[in-house]
N, C-alpha and C positions, 0 to 999 in steps of 0.2 A: 118461128123465126128467132134469130139471135140479134141482140143489141149490145153494143159496146158502150159502157158507162164510163165517161171520162170527166175528171174533176179539173176545172180551171179556176184561176183566182177570181173570176167574176161570176162563175156559176157552174152548173152541171150540164153536160151535153150528152146526147145519145146518137151513136152512129150505126148504120146497117152493115151488112157484109161487104158492101162496095165502098165503105168509108165515106158515105154520104150522110149529111146531117139529117137526123129524123126529127128530134125534138130537143128542147132545151128548157132549163129552169135557172133563171138568173137571180143573183143576189141583189138585195137592196143596195142603193148607192151609199152605203155607209161602211167604211173600212172595218170598223169595230165588229159589226155583225158578220161580215164576210170572213173575218179572222176567226170568230168563234166557230162558224161552220167548218172552216178548214181544219181547225184544231180537232174538232170531233172526228173528222175523216181520218186525220193522222192517228188518232187513238183507236181506229177500227170501229167507230160508231157511225151510224147513218144519220146524215143531216136532214133537215126538213125538205130541202130542195131535192135531194136524192130520193127520198121516200115518195114525194109527190110525183117525180118523174117516172119512177118504176111503176107506180100505180096507174099513171096515165098510159104508159106503154102496154101494160097488161090488158087494157081495155081495147087496144087495137091489135090484138093477136100476136104480141111478142111474149114468148114463153121461156126464153133463155137469155140470161143477162151475164155479160162478161166484164169482170173488174180487173184492174191493175193490181189491187191488194188482196191477198188471200184472207186477211182478217175481215176486210170489208165484205168480201163474198160470203164468209161464213155468217156474218151478222145479217146480211140480206136474206140468206136461206132460212136462218132461224126465226127472223121477225116477220118476213113477208111471205114466207112459204113459196119460194120460187126456185127454179133450177138456175144454178150459177156455174160459171167457169172462171178461170184465171188466165188472162192473156199473157203473151210473151213480152219480155222487155222491148223487143224490136218493134212489135206492133203498137205498143203503148207510146214509144218514142215517135212513130209516124203520126199518130193521132194528136199527141201534145204539140207537135210542130205546127199544127194549124190553129193555134190559139189566137194569133192576131187576125186571121181571116174570119174566124167565127165571131170574135168580138166586134169586128166592123160590120159583118153581116147582120148580126142580131141587133145592131143599133145601140149596144151598150155604151160604146165610145164613138167619137167622131173621127179621130185620127190616132196615128201611132203614138204621138207625143202624150195624148191623154191616157192611153193605155199604159204607157210606161210610168206615168205619175200614179195611176191607180195601183199598179203592181208594187211600186215602192211604198206607198201608204199601207197597203195590206200586209206587205212583209214586215214593216215596223211594228204594226199592231199584233201580228202573229208572234213576233219575237218577244214582245212584252208579255203576252200570254204564256209562252213557254217558260220564260224566266219566273213569272209569278207562280206557275205550277211547280217549277223546280225548288224554289225557296219555300213553298208552302207544304213541303212533305213533312210527315210526322217525324221522320228520323232526324232531320235537322233541328226540330223543336226539342226532342229528347236529348240531342247533343248540347244544345244551349242550356237545358235544365241541369245536366250533370256538371257543366262547366261552372254554372252559378253556384251549385252545391259545393264544389271544391273551393271557390272564392269565398263562400261563407265560412267554410272550415278554417281557412287561413285568417280570415278577419276575427273570428271568434277566438282562435288561439293567440293572436296578437293582443287583443283587448284583455283576455284573461291573464296573460303574462303581466300586463300592466296593472291589473286589478290586484293580483296576488302580491306584487311588490308594493303597491300603495297601501293596501290594508295591512300588509305584513309589518309595516312600521308600528301600527297600533296593536296588532294581535299576531305576532309571528309564529306562535304554536299551531294556529289553525291550518297553516299551509301544509304541514306534514300529516295532520290528522284527517283532513278532508282531501281526497285525490280527485274526485269527480269535479269537473269544472262547474257544471250546472248547479250541483248542490252547494258548492262554495259560493257562487254568485247569489243564490237564493238565501243562504244564511246571512250574507252581508246586507242584502236589501231589506229583509224582514226583521233581523235582530240588530244589526249594527253595533251598538254599544256592548262592551264585554259583560256588563251587569245583566244584560238580557239573555245571556247564554246559560239559562237554568235548565234543569232537567225536564221540566214541564214544556218549555218552549221548544227544546230540541226534539223531544218526542212528537210534538205536534208537527214538526217539519219532516217526519217520517224517517228519522235516523234510527238505527238499531240501539238497543239499550246499552250495550257495552261501549259503543262509540260515544253516546251521549255523556256517559260518566267521565270518559277520558277528556272530552271537550270541555265539560263543566269544570273539572279539576284544573285544566290548563288555563281557563279563563280567570279562575280565582288567583292563580299564582303566575299570571303572565308577566313577562319582562319587557313588554312593549311599552313605547312611549306614550304619553297622553296625547289626546287629539281633540281639537275643539269641535263644537257642533257644526260649524260651517264647513270645515274640512270633511267631517263625517257625512254631511249631506251630499257633497260632491262625489264621494266614494260610492255612496248608495245609488246616486243617479247613474254612475257608470255601470254598476252592477245591474241596474234595471234595464239599461240599454243592451247589455250582454244577454239578458234573459229574453229580450225581444228577438235578438238574432237567433237564439236557440229555437224559439217558436217558428220563426221564418224557415230555419233549416229543417224542422220536423215537417212542416207543410210542403217544402220543396222535395223532401225525400218521398213523401206519399204521392206527389204529383209525377215524379219520374217513374215510380213504380206503376202507377195507372197508365201512363203513356207507353211504357214498354209492354204492358199487358195487352193493350190494344194494337200496337205496331209490330212488335216482335215477341209474341208469346213463347216461341220455341227458344229463342236465345235466353229469355228471362228464366225459363224452366232449367236450362242447362248451366248458365253462368250467374244467374241472379240479375236483378234489375240494374243495380249500380254498376257492376262489372260490364254487363252488356252494353249499357249506355256509354261507358268510357271507351269501349272498343269501337263502337260506332262513331264516336266523336273523333278518335285518332284516325280511323280509316277514311273519314270524310262523309260517308253515307252508308246506309244499309246495303245498297246494291254494290258499292265498292268492297265492303266487307265480305259480301257473299261471293264475289268474283275472285277473291284471294284463296290460295291453296292453304291446307292445314298447316304446312310447315311455316308459312308466313304469319298466319294467326298466332302460332305458338310463340314467336319471338317478337310479336307486335308490341311496340313500346320500348324495346331494347336495341334500337337501331345503332346507337353509338357503340355499344359493346360488340354488335355483329360486325360492323365495318372495321372496328379496331382489330377484331381477330382475323378478318381477312387481309388487313395491311400488315400486321406484325406477326402473324402466325400463332397468336395466343389461342387458348381454348374458347370456342364460340359459346354464347349463352344458351342454356337449356330452356329458358323461359323468359318471357317479358312481363307484360301487364297481366297475363293470365295467372301469374303467381299469387294474385289476390284472391283467387278461388279457394274456398275453405278446404276442399279436399286436397289441394296441392300445398297450401300454406302449412297445414298441419301434418303433412307426410314426412317421412324420414328423408335424410339428405340423399342417399343413394337411390331412393325410389322417385324422386321428384321428376327426373327427366322422362322416365316411362309414363308416369301419371300425366305429365304435361302433354305428351303426345296423344294420349287417349282423349283428354278433354279437348284439345285443339281440333281433333278429327271430328268429334261430335259437334263441336261449336260450328265448324264449317258447314256441316250438314244442316244444322238448325238455321244458320244465316241464309242458306239458299232456299230452305223451305219457307222462311218468312218473306224473302224477297220475291220469289217466283212461284210460290206454292198456292197463291190465291186463298189464303186463310187455312190451309191444311195444317193440322196440329199433330206433331209427333213428339213433343217435348217430353212426355212421360216415358215414352219408349226409349228415348236417347238417354234420359237420366238413369233408367233402370240398367241400360247397357253399360254406362259409366261405372255405376256402383258395383256391377258384376265383375268388370274387368280390373277395377282397383283391388277388389278383394282377392283376385287371382295374383296380382302383383305383390300384394302384401304377404300372401302365403308363400310365394315362390321366392321372394327376396327378403327374407326375415333379417338375415345377417348382411353386414356390409361386405363388399367384395375384397379379396386380399389386395394389398398394394402391389403395383406392377414393379417388376424388377427392372433396373435400367439396362438397356442393351449395351454389351461390351463393344468398345470401340475397336474396329479393325485397323491394323497397322497396314499402311500402303507401302509396298516395296518399290524401290527405284525412284521414290520421290526425292527430287534434288532441290536443296536449299542453299542460298548463298549467304555468307556472312563476311562482310569486309572484303578482304582480298583472296579468300579461298572459299571452296564449296566442298560439301561432302554428301554422300548418299547414306541412307539408313541401311543399305546392304553391307556396310562396313569398309568401304573404299574411301580414301581420302584423296583429295586432289589439290594440288597447290601449284599454280601455273601449269606447266606441262608435265610435272612429276606426279606420279601416283604411288602410294605406298600403303601397306596394310596397317590397320589400327593396331597399336601395341597393346598387348594384354597386361593386366596389372600384375605386379610382383606377388609370388606366393610366399608363404612363410619360410624363412631361412634363405631365400634367394636374393634378398635385398643387399646390394653391395654397400660396403662401409663408406662413409662420407670421406671424400678425397678433397683436400685443399687445392685450389687452383694454383699453378705455379705463378711466381712473381712476374709481372710484365716487364719485358725488356724494352730499352729505349727511353728517351726522355718522357717525363709525364706530360699529361695534357694540362694545359693551363697558360699562364702568362710568362713572360720573360724572366721574372723573378724566380719562379719555381724551377724553370729549366736551368737557370744559372746555379741555384743551390744544389741541384742534382749533379751538375758537372763538377762543382767544387768537392762534393762528397765522394765521387768516383775517383777524383785526383788524389784525395788524401788516402783512399784505401789502396790505391796502387803504390 
């Protein structure tokens, strides 16, 4: 015989072929316990009530069990060794519509108002458990770790800039001789006074011999100002705090690496722990990164440049955050676009394997494919491509343009008002006419009465 297994907010019920209630297993009247059982059912796992109900039905000659969820049916078949089927959505809707009747018949609630209150409380507890499960994912923890690491880098750089300026008043030559921030802070904290920068003390700090000689010589002939013991103690205290930040950063780096190894081993193998965690942080979660195509992963982090190219027609970016990858960062300029496509494609596969692969590890194979393809790119594109020649601009015939009171066409015809005339060709050598003076103007000149009177007097004297 067949039995339909239906999950309700107050328990699990079994129906026969005629949709009649056969047996039921009710939840305790605690919304928290009911919400935990419902959450297990949503995740495709059998709750205690479902297991006990199926065991009871097997003892009364029920051999086939029909579920509304395919994952739940597979779990029941695997754990309880029973024959299972999956019902249609229409049949499941018919059985779910009987929720109120079953709750009243079973005596779980007294009336509809009590049932509504129970459903509301269970829904609130179920939502809390879902939020708790979503925020407790390891990918969000890795994203917080890499954001903390970036904040530590900014803080250390800020304090190191202040420490170098402050101690540079007393020993300015040390700034150019020691480039590494951590070494500079350690020398300031352990040695402090210029008199302590001896060859023995510097070698004890792990500096190379050539560098120790330069620092010792600079300390003997330093042009820095004198500093009091009180001021020097404050500078050394700042250097000590900076070294504490460096220790914290090292521990955070190791933490992010171990978290990525547990959560996303394939991404870690392809892109490294830090770059992989940054990409998960920008995407929002590991699942969001896995659902994006390789073309989006390639420009992830360069959204401003991408939208600017779409708006203005400029050249789109070839890579975004993926540029921090060692193989791409060290590549030649004309090879970076092709290498970025290769890394983005394999990174998309790695993200999907980590998100949906149930621990399936293919990182070594993906890394081998990347190295092989990059070797081919480097061999094929050794030299930069030749510059592209600009396309010649084609002249458009018959294009009419207007200027002031006349217009003309590029075909050679001029037009002014209603008159058309041909464009005059320039003079050739020997054809230019000699300059001819304009004949004098007849009639009274233009101007006032005085000028016209002078002209009349002059013509009268000539006559």
